[in-house]
C-alpha positions in Angstrom: 97.9 95.6 46.6 99.1 99.0 45.3 100.0 101.8 47.6 101.0 105.2 46.3 101.9 108.1 48.4 103.7 111.3 47.3 104.0 115.0 48.0 101.3 117.5 48.6 97.6 116.6 48.1 98.3 112.9 47.5 96.0 109.9 48.0 96.5 106.4 49.2 95.3 104.0 46.6 94.5 100.4 47.6 93.5 97.9 45.0 91.9 94.5 45.6 89.8 92.3 43.3 86.1 92.6 43.8 83.2 90.8 42.2 80.2 92.5 43.9 78.2 95.2 42.1 77.0 98.6 43.5 73.9 98.2 45.8 74.6 94.6 46.5 75.3 93.7 50.2 78.9 92.7 50.7 79.0 90.7 54.0 82.6 90.0 55.1 84.3 88.9 58.3 86.6 91.6 59.8 89.3 91.3 62.4 90.9 94.7 62.6 92.3 95.8 66.0 92.3 99.5 67.0 95.3 101.1 65.3 96.5 104.0 63.2 94.2 104.8 60.2 97.1 104.7 57.8 97.4 100.9 58.5 93.8 100.1 59.4 92.3 101.3 56.1 94.6 99.1 53.9 93.8 96.2 56.1 90.1 96.9 56.0 90.3 97.1 52.1 92.1 93.7 52.1 89.6 92.0 54.4 86.6 93.7 52.8 87.8 92.9 49.3 87.3 96.4 48.0 89.5 99.3 46.7 89.8 102.4 48.9 91.2 105.7 47.8 91.8 108.1 50.7 93.7 111.4 51.1 96.9 110.5 52.9 97.3 113.9 54.7 94.1 113.2 56.7 95.4 109.8 58.0 98.6 111.1 59.6 97.5 111.1 63.3 94.1 109.4 63.0 93.2 106.2 64.8 90.5 103.8 64.2 88.4 101.6 66.5 88.3 97.8 66.5 86.2 96.3 63.7 85.5 92.7 64.5 82.9 90.2 63.3 80.7 89.5 60.2 79.1 92.6 58.8 78.3 94.6 55.6 81.4 96.3 54.2 79.7 99.7 54.1 78.4 99.5 57.7 81.9 98.4 58.8 83.6 101.2 56.9 81.2 103.8 58.5 82.2 102.4 61.9 85.9 102.5 61.0 85.6 106.1 60.0 83.4 107.3 62.9 86.1 109.4 64.5 88.1 110.4 61.4 87.4 113.6 59.4 86.7 111.6 56.3 83.5 110.6 54.5 82.5 108.3 51.7 82.5 110.6 48.6 81.7 107.8 46.1 81.2 104.1 46.1 80.4 102.0 43.0 80.5 98.7 44.8 84.2 98.1 43.9 86.0 101.4 44.5 85.3 103.5 47.5 86.6 107.1 47.5 87.0 108.9 50.8 87.2 112.7 51.1 88.0 115.2 53.8 85.3 117.2 55.7 81.9 117.6 54.1 79.0 115.3 54.7 79.4 112.9 57.6 79.3 109.1 57.0 75.7 108.1 56.7 
């Protein structure tokens, strides 16, 4: 795993090996307790076997709900982000980029 955090408009970069392609269902088993988003998102990426890039400034005080059970990675991520002001800006099946504001998680 790689984690990079610096000054200003930085992003958290999480890297994990992935073999799925875009548009292909990625069913995984998740066991993530409610916690600070700054720790939940890296754990989600690990368990979901995806890479997630997120703006670190938006994770400072955010908390995530419990994500538990077998489900599609994208459905689980939308649930994880439900109460956080981030949305999925891009997703190629391997790398998911989150952005502030804008379109809600659909």
